[in-house]
C-alpha positions as CSV (number, residue, x, y, z in Angstrom):
1,M,89.5,94.4,97.0
2,P,91.3,91.2,97.8
3,Q,94.8,91.3,99.2
4,P,97.5,90.3,96.7
5,T,99.8,87.4,97.5
6,N,102.9,89.2,96.3
7,P,105.6,88.8,99.0
8,T,107.4,92.0,97.9
9,E,104.3,94.1,98.6
10,V,102.4,94.9,101.8
11,F,98.8,95.8,100.9
12,L,96.8,98.0,103.3
13,D,93.1,98.7,102.6
14,L,92.5,101.7,104.8
15,R,89.1,102.6,103.5
16,G,86.4,103.2,106.1
17,L,88.8,103.8,108.9
18,Y,88.8,106.9,111.1
19,P,91.9,108.9,112.0
20,P,94.4,108.2,113.4
21,E,94.0,104.5,112.6
22,P,95.1,104.8,108.9
23,M,98.3,106.6,109.9
24,E,99.0,104.2,112.7
25,R,98.6,101.2,110.4
26,V,100.9,102.7,107.7
27,L,103.6,103.6,110.3
28,D,103.4,100.1,111.7
29,A,103.8,98.7,108.2
30,L,106.8,101.0,107.5
31,A,108.5,99.8,110.7
32,D,108.0,96.1,109.6
33,L,109.0,96.7,106.0
34,L,111.7,94.3,104.7
35,A,114.4,95.2,102.2
36,G,112.9,95.1,98.7
37,Q,109.3,95.4,99.9
38,Q,106.9,98.2,99.1
39,I,103.6,99.2,100.6
40,R,100.5,99.7,98.5
41,M,97.6,101.4,100.3
42,L,94.1,102.4,99.4
43,I,92.5,105.3,101.3
44,E,89.5,107.6,100.7
45,R,91.4,110.9,101.2
46,E,94.8,112.1,100.2
47,P,97.2,111.6,103.2
48,H,99.2,114.9,103.1
49,P,100.6,114.5,106.6
50,L,101.9,111.1,105.6
51,Y,103.7,112.5,102.6
52,R,105.7,114.8,104.9
53,I,106.7,111.9,107.2
54,L,107.7,109.8,104.1
55,E,109.9,112.6,102.7
56,T,111.5,113.2,106.1
57,N,112.3,109.5,106.5
58,N,113.8,108.8,103.1
59,Y,110.9,107.1,101.4
60,R,109.6,107.7,98.0
61,Y,105.9,107.4,97.1
62,S,103.5,107.8,94.2
63,S,99.9,108.6,94.4
64,T,97.1,107.9,91.9
65,E,93.4,108.4,92.0
66,P,92.0,105.2,90.3
67,E,88.5,106.5,90.9
68,P,87.1,109.7,92.3
69,G,87.6,109.8,96.1
70,L,89.9,106.8,96.2
71,Y,93.7,107.2,96.4
72,Q,96.3,104.5,95.9
73,I,99.7,105.3,97.3
74,V,102.8,103.1,96.7
75,I,105.6,103.6,99.2
76,Q,109.2,102.4,98.8
77,E,112.5,103.0,100.4
78,R,114.9,105.3,98.4
């Protein structure tokens, strides 16, 4: 899936990566997130540990399963 050119969105394609690399990439992206930006990520498993981190650190997220075994998570600051 090609990366979008939207400057308000950081796109992370985390498919095929082994733990802990997906978590590390998301946390790095969160640290670099600019005001008004969001993260949209694709991953092959639902990242329950990430959800706890997001809730604790005042982020909101939505998760969809566009196809079986593929999760799209959108993360934004509250």
